[in-house]
C-alpha positions as CSV (number, residue, x, y, z in Angstrom):
1,M,-86.0,77.5,-86.3
2,G,-82.7,76.7,-88.0
3,R,-82.4,74.4,-90.9
4,H,-80.5,71.2,-91.1
5,S,-78.2,71.1,-94.1
6,G,-75.3,69.0,-95.3
7,C,-74.4,71.6,-97.9
8,V,-72.3,74.7,-97.6
9,I,-73.5,77.6,-99.8
10,P,-70.2,79.4,-100.5
11,A,-71.8,82.5,-102.0
12,Q,-73.2,83.5,-98.6
13,A,-71.3,84.9,-95.7
14,G,-72.0,83.7,-92.1
15,T,-74.1,85.9,-89.9
16,L,-71.3,86.1,-87.2
17,S,-68.8,87.5,-89.7
18,A,-71.3,90.3,-90.3
19,Q,-71.6,90.8,-86.5
20,W,-67.8,91.0,-86.2
21,T,-67.7,93.6,-89.0
22,R,-70.3,95.7,-87.3
23,A,-68.4,95.4,-84.0
24,C,-65.2,96.5,-85.6
25,A,-66.8,99.5,-87.4
26,A,-68.4,100.7,-84.1
27,A,-65.2,100.6,-82.0
28,P,-64.0,104.1,-81.5
29,E,-60.4,103.4,-80.6
30,R,-57.7,102.1,-82.9
31,V,-56.6,99.4,-80.4
32,W,-60.1,97.9,-80.5
33,W,-59.9,97.9,-84.3
34,R,-56.6,96.1,-84.2
35,A,-57.8,93.5,-81.8
36,A,-61.0,92.9,-83.8
37,A,-58.9,92.4,-86.9
38,F,-56.8,89.9,-85.0
39,V,-59.9,87.9,-84.0
40,V,-61.5,88.2,-87.4
41,A,-58.4,86.7,-89.0
42,F,-59.3,83.5,-87.2
43,C,-63.0,83.7,-87.5
44,C,-63.8,84.8,-91.0
45,A,-63.3,81.4,-92.6
46,A,-65.2,79.5,-89.9
47,S,-68.8,78.7,-89.7
48,A,-71.0,81.2,-87.8
49,F,-72.5,78.5,-85.6
50,A,-70.1,76.3,-83.7
51,H,-70.8,72.6,-83.9
52,D,-73.1,73.2,-86.9
53,F,-70.9,70.2,-88.3
54,S,-73.9,68.8,-90.4
55,I,-72.9,65.6,-92.2
56,T,-74.0,65.1,-95.7
57,R,-75.7,61.7,-95.3
58,V,-75.7,59.7,-98.6
59,T,-77.3,56.3,-99.1
60,A,-76.7,54.4,-102.3
61,V,-78.8,51.3,-103.0
62,I,-77.7,49.1,-105.9
63,K,-80.5,46.9,-107.1
64,Q,-80.5,43.4,-108.7
65,D,-81.3,44.7,-112.2
66,G,-78.3,47.0,-112.2
67,S,-80.3,50.2,-111.3
68,Y,-79.2,52.4,-108.4
69,L,-80.7,55.1,-106.2
70,I,-78.6,57.6,-104.3
71,D,-80.3,59.7,-101.7
72,L,-78.5,62.8,-100.5
73,R,-79.9,64.4,-97.3
74,I,-79.3,68.1,-97.8
75,D,-81.3,71.4,-97.5
76,V,-82.6,71.7,-101.0
77,D,-84.6,74.9,-100.3
78,A,-81.5,76.7,-99.1
79,L,-79.5,75.4,-102.1
80,A,-82.2,76.5,-104.5
81,L,-82.1,80.1,-103.1
82,G,-78.4,80.3,-102.6
83,A,-79.1,81.0,-98.9
84,A,-77.0,80.2,-95.9
85,P,-78.0,76.8,-94.4
86,N,-78.6,78.4,-91.0
87,E,-81.2,80.9,-92.4
88,S,-84.7,80.7,-91.0
89,S,-86.8,77.8,-92.4
90,E,-89.9,80.1,-92.4
91,E,-88.1,82.8,-94.4
92,I,-86.7,80.5,-97.0
93,E,-90.0,78.7,-97.4
94,A,-91.8,82.0,-97.7
95,A,-89.4,83.3,-100.3
96,L,-89.9,80.1,-102.4
97,R,-93.7,80.2,-102.1
98,A,-93.7,83.8,-103.2
99,L,-92.3,82.8,-106.6
100,T,-94.5,82.5,-109.5
101,P,-95.1,78.9,-110.8
102,T,-92.8,79.7,-113.7
103,D,-90.0,80.9,-111.4
104,L,-90.5,78.0,-109.0
105,A,-90.2,75.6,-111.8
106,L,-87.1,77.4,-113.0
107,A,-85.6,77.2,-109.5
108,E,-86.3,73.5,-109.4
109,T,-84.6,72.9,-112.7
110,Q,-81.6,75.0,-111.6
111,V,-81.2,73.2,-108.2
112,K,-81.3,69.9,-110.0
113,R,-78.5,71.0,-112.3
114,T,-76.5,72.3,-109.4
115,I,-76.8,68.9,-107.6
116,Q,-75.8,67.1,-110.8
117,R,-72.8,69.3,-111.2
118,F,-71.8,69.0,-107.5
119,T,-71.9,65.2,-107.5
120,R,-70.0,62.5,-109.4
121,V,-70.9,58.8,-109.9
122,R,-68.4,56.4,-111.4
123,V,-69.1,52.8,-112.7
124,D,-65.9,50.9,-113.5
125,G,-64.0,54.2,-113.4
126,L,-66.3,55.8,-116.0
127,L,-68.5,58.8,-115.2
128,D,-72.2,58.0,-115.2
129,D,-74.9,60.6,-115.8
130,P,-77.6,60.0,-113.2
131,R,-81.0,61.7,-113.2
132,V,-81.8,64.0,-110.3
133,D,-85.2,64.1,-108.6
134,L,-86.6,65.8,-105.5
135,P,-88.9,63.1,-104.1
136,E,-90.1,65.3,-101.2
137,H,-91.2,68.2,-103.4
138,G,-94.8,68.9,-102.8
139,V,-95.0,66.5,-99.9
140,E,-96.0,68.0,-96.5
141,P,-93.2,67.7,-94.0
142,P,-93.8,65.5,-90.9
143,P,-95.2,67.1,-87.8
144,G,-92.5,69.0,-85.9
145,S,-90.2,69.3,-89.0
146,P,-89.2,72.7,-90.4
147,P,-91.4,73.9,-93.2
148,S,-90.0,73.1,-96.7
149,V,-90.9,73.4,-100.4
150,F,-88.4,71.1,-102.1
151,G,-87.6,68.9,-99.1
152,T,-84.4,67.6,-97.7
153,I,-83.7,64.7,-100.1
154,A,-82.1,64.9,-103.6
155,R,-82.2,61.5,-105.4
156,L,-79.8,60.4,-108.1
157,S,-80.9,57.4,-110.2
158,G,-79.2,55.5,-112.9
159,H,-78.4,52.1,-114.4
160,M,-75.2,50.2,-114.6
161,P,-74.2,47.1,-116.7
162,L,-75.0,43.8,-115.0
163,D,-71.3,42.9,-115.2
164,A,-70.1,46.1,-113.6
165,K,-67.3,45.6,-111.1
166,E,-66.8,48.9,-109.3
167,F,-68.9,51.8,-108.0
168,S,-67.8,55.1,-106.5
169,F,-69.4,58.4,-105.4
170,A,-68.1,61.9,-104.7
171,A,-69.5,65.2,-103.8
172,S,-67.8,68.6,-104.4
173,R,-66.4,70.8,-101.7
174,A,-69.7,72.7,-101.7
175,F,-70.9,69.9,-99.3
176,N,-69.7,69.1,-95.8
177,A,-68.1,65.7,-95.0
178,V,-70.0,62.9,-96.5
179,D,-71.3,59.8,-94.6
180,L,-71.7,57.4,-97.5
181,T,-73.5,54.0,-97.1
182,I,-73.6,51.6,-100.1
183,L,-76.0,48.7,-100.0
184,E,-76.4,45.9,-102.5
185,E,-79.8,44.2,-102.5
186,E,-79.0,40.8,-103.9
187,A,-75.7,40.4,-102.2
188,L,-76.9,41.5,-98.7
189,S,-73.6,43.4,-98.4
190,G,-72.4,47.0,-98.3
191,A,-69.9,49.5,-97.1
192,R,-69.7,52.7,-95.2
193,F,-67.3,55.5,-96.0
194,T,-66.7,58.8,-94.3
195,L,-65.3,61.3,-96.9
196,S,-63.7,64.7,-96.5
197,P,-65.3,67.5,-98.5
198,G,-64.5,67.0,-102.2
199,A,-63.1,63.5,-101.7
200,E,-64.2,60.5,-103.8
201,S,-65.0,57.2,-102.2
202,P,-62.6,54.3,-102.8
203,P,-64.0,52.0,-105.5
204,Y,-66.7,49.7,-104.0
205,L,-66.3,46.2,-105.4
206,L,-69.7,45.0,-106.4
207,H,-71.1,41.6,-105.3
208,E,-68.5,41.5,-102.5
209,S,-69.9,40.1,-99.3
210,K,-67.3,41.6,-96.9
211,L,-68.2,44.9,-95.3
212,R,-65.4,47.3,-96.4
213,T,-64.3,50.6,-95.1
214,A,-62.3,53.3,-96.7
215,D,-58.5,53.5,-96.7
216,S,-56.6,54.2,-93.5
217,P,-59.1,55.3,-90.8
218,L,-56.4,56.9,-88.7
219,A,-55.4,59.2,-91.6
220,R,-59.0,59.9,-92.7
221,Y,-60.2,60.8,-89.2
222,L,-57.0,62.9,-88.5
223,V,-58.1,65.1,-91.4
224,L,-61.7,65.3,-90.1
225,G,-60.4,66.2,-86.6
226,F,-58.3,69.0,-88.0
227,E,-61.2,70.3,-90.0
228,H,-63.4,70.3,-86.9
229,I,-61.0,72.9,-85.5
230,V,-59.9,74.8,-88.6
231,P,-62.1,76.1,-90.1
232,K,-65.3,74.7,-88.6
233,G,-64.7,74.8,-84.8
234,L,-65.1,78.5,-84.2
235,D,-65.9,78.0,-80.5
236,H,-62.7,75.9,-80.0
237,I,-60.7,78.5,-82.0
238,L,-61.8,81.3,-79.6
239,F,-61.2,79.2,-76.6
240,V,-57.6,78.4,-77.7
241,L,-57.1,82.1,-78.5
242,G,-58.3,82.9,-75.0
243,L,-55.6,80.6,-73.6
244,F,-53.0,82.2,-75.9
245,L,-53.9,85.8,-74.8
246,L,-53.5,85.2,-71.0
247,S,-49.8,85.9,-70.8
248,I,-46.7,86.8,-72.9
249,K,-44.9,83.8,-71.3
250,T,-44.6,80.6,-73.2
251,R,-44.6,78.5,-70.0
252,A,-48.1,79.8,-69.1
253,L,-49.4,78.8,-72.5
254,L,-47.8,75.3,-72.3
255,W,-49.4,74.6,-68.9
256,Q,-52.9,75.6,-70.2
257,V,-52.6,73.7,-73.5
258,T,-51.4,70.6,-71.7
259,A,-54.2,70.6,-69.2
260,F,-56.8,71.2,-72.0
261,T,-55.4,68.4,-74.2
262,V,-55.3,65.8,-71.4
263,A,-58.8,66.7,-70.3
264,H,-60.5,66.6,-73.7
265,S,-58.7,63.4,-74.7
266,I,-60.1,61.7,-71.6
267,T,-63.7,62.7,-72.1
268,L,-63.6,62.1,-75.8
269,A,-62.6,58.5,-75.2
270,L,-65.0,58.0,-72.3
271,S,-67.9,59.5,-74.2
272,M,-67.3,57.5,-77.4
273,A,-67.1,54.3,-75.2
274,S,-70.5,55.3,-73.6
275,I,-68.9,55.5,-70.2
276,A,-69.4,59.1,-69.4
277,S,-71.3,61.8,-71.3
278,L,-73.7,64.7,-70.9
279,P,-76.5,65.8,-73.3
280,P,-75.7,68.6,-75.8
281,R,-78.2,70.9,-74.2
282,V,-75.9,70.9,-71.2
283,V,-72.5,70.7,-72.9
284,E,-73.0,73.4,-75.6
285,P,-74.0,76.3,-73.3
286,L,-71.2,75.4,-70.9
287,I,-68.6,75.4,-73.7
288,A,-69.7,78.9,-74.6
289,L,-69.4,80.0,-70.9
290,S,-65.9,78.5,-70.8
291,I,-64.9,80.7,-73.7
292,A,-66.3,83.7,-71.9
293,Y,-64.6,82.8,-68.6
294,V,-61.0,82.5,-69.9
295,A,-61.4,85.7,-71.8
296,I,-62.8,87.6,-68.8
297,E,-60.0,86.3,-66.6
298,N,-57.5,87.6,-69.2
299,L,-58.9,91.1,-68.4
300,C,-58.4,90.7,-64.7
301,V,-55.0,89.0,-64.4
302,R,-51.6,89.3,-66.1
303,E,-50.0,86.0,-65.4
304,L,-50.8,82.3,-64.8
305,K,-52.5,81.8,-61.5
306,P,-52.4,78.4,-59.7
307,W,-56.1,77.8,-60.4
308,R,-56.0,78.5,-64.1
309,P,-54.7,75.1,-65.3
310,A,-57.3,73.3,-63.1
311,V,-60.1,75.5,-64.5
312,V,-58.8,74.9,-68.1
313,F,-58.7,71.1,-67.3
314,A,-62.3,71.2,-66.2
315,F,-63.3,73.1,-69.4
316,G,-61.3,70.6,-71.4
317,L,-63.6,67.9,-70.1
318,L,-66.5,69.7,-71.5
319,H,-64.9,70.3,-74.9
320,G,-64.1,66.6,-75.1
321,M,-67.7,65.8,-74.8
322,G,-68.4,68.4,-77.6
323,F,-65.8,66.6,-79.8
324,A,-67.5,63.3,-79.0
325,G,-70.8,64.7,-80.3
326,V,-69.2,65.5,-83.6
327,L,-67.5,62.1,-83.8
328,R,-70.8,60.4,-83.2
329,E,-72.3,62.3,-86.1
330,L,-69.4,61.2,-88.3
331,G,-69.7,57.6,-87.1
332,L,-66.8,55.2,-86.5
333,P,-66.0,52.4,-89.0
334,P,-66.8,48.9,-87.8
335,G,-63.8,47.3,-86.1
336,Q,-61.7,50.5,-86.4
337,F,-62.7,52.3,-83.2
338,V,-59.2,52.9,-81.8
339,P,-57.4,54.1,-84.9
340,A,-60.4,56.3,-85.9
341,L,-60.6,57.8,-82.3
342,V,-56.8,58.3,-82.2
343,G,-56.8,59.9,-85.6
344,F,-59.6,62.3,-84.8
345,N,-57.9,63.4,-81.5
346,L,-54.6,63.9,-83.3
347,G,-56.3,66.0,-85.9
348,V,-57.9,68.1,-83.1
349,E,-54.5,68.7,-81.6
350,A,-53.0,69.6,-84.9
351,G,-55.8,72.1,-85.5
352,Q,-55.2,73.7,-82.1
353,L,-51.5,74.0,-82.7
354,A,-52.3,75.6,-86.1
355,V,-54.4,78.2,-84.3
356,I,-51.6,78.9,-81.7
357,A,-48.9,79.1,-84.5
358,T,-51.0,81.5,-86.5
359,A,-51.6,83.7,-83.4
360,F,-47.8,83.8,-82.8
361,V,-47.2,84.8,-86.4
362,L,-49.8,87.6,-86.3
363,V,-49.1,89.1,-82.9
364,G,-46.6,87.0,-81.0
365,W,-43.7,89.2,-82.3
366,F,-45.0,92.1,-80.3
367,R,-45.7,90.4,-77.0
368,N,-42.7,92.1,-75.3
369,R,-43.8,95.6,-76.3
370,D,-45.2,97.9,-73.6
371,W,-48.4,98.4,-75.5
372,Y,-49.2,94.7,-76.2
373,R,-51.6,94.2,-73.3
374,K,-53.5,97.4,-73.9
375,A,-53.6,97.1,-77.7
376,I,-54.0,93.3,-78.1
377,I,-54.8,91.3,-75.0
378,L,-57.5,93.5,-73.5
379,P,-59.6,94.3,-76.5
380,A,-59.3,90.9,-78.1
381,S,-60.2,89.2,-74.8
382,A,-63.2,91.5,-74.4
383,L,-64.5,90.6,-77.9
384,I,-64.0,86.9,-77.3
385,A,-65.9,87.2,-73.9
386,A,-68.8,89.0,-75.6
387,V,-69.1,86.3,-78.2
388,G,-68.9,83.5,-75.6
389,L,-71.7,85.1,-73.5
390,Y,-73.8,85.7,-76.6
391,W,-73.4,82.0,-77.5
392,A,-74.2,80.8,-74.0
393,V,-77.5,82.7,-74.0
394,E,-78.3,81.6,-77.6
395,R,-77.6,78.0,-77.0
396,A,-79.4,77.8,-73.6
397,L,-82.5,79.3,-75.2
398,G,-82.2,77.3,-78.4
399,M,-81.8,74.0,-76.6
400,A,-84.3,74.6,-73.8
């Protein structure tokens, strides 16, 4: 069973990157090596599992006596071992339980220091030094939850002056996007912020009764939409590359990208408005099959066929529902539905254009060469198709 984590462990490489490396090494022909390198150029920085867009959920409660508690929901076990967040829960738990009591205590001390180093709390602009605790350490996980030693909550606690005016929180880039909720007990007020990795929340004005949100939601969600494609949306990156590889003609690419953009914009809006949606167990395997389909068709045809834009449009409807799932995880600020939705969609479009532009820079110069189809299109499409089929099976089995 995979682990839920809001923390990225930069010291570990994704398992898919290793799979790509093995695939490249095993290919006997130079053209396959070139194509693999082309695909890896897009994939190496992305997460190994598409849509593993875990949000770091943070809740800060400010009490009447000036004390505060900040709970971060992260995979503490994986962080303690420096393991990738998608590693097996059983393996990570077994590795921790195999430690001697002395080593386990040392691991606990080190992970607390890491969390303290990766987070920042400010009161009236001055850095505070909160204590770090692991309240779930030694507590049996609820039935049906993955096994754990340290748990999934890291708690920061501290005390601020009673006349404090501002409070802010930040997590380092080691964490994914932060969904921060601030609650004041005595004022019955609070705020919710969605922060990009490494960003600090705007100062929250204490004892303010109005629910505030962060700065411009359009700009903030534009960044989050872009990041969902580059570097985190590996499945969407491969789909766009599949569109790019169909033909050397720019017109063919424009038809496909336009159909895809219109379609996913429609279902993104409809899904977020709760008008039309499908469960992830249906959407995710179908998205993987859409990747495989466009890549396989690239192997069979050399030019844009009349049915291709219609098929891409249908696939775009599916991808839009996938985007909506991520946006639901992020949450939309109260009263800012439209600008946040528009910003996220614009960010997605910018990410897709960045993928296409990078593809042109890497191989577009050679598209009129005689060897382009044999050396680039065919092997790269075959690799993309293989990944799409693998994901389809994996997601269908994992979500059954």
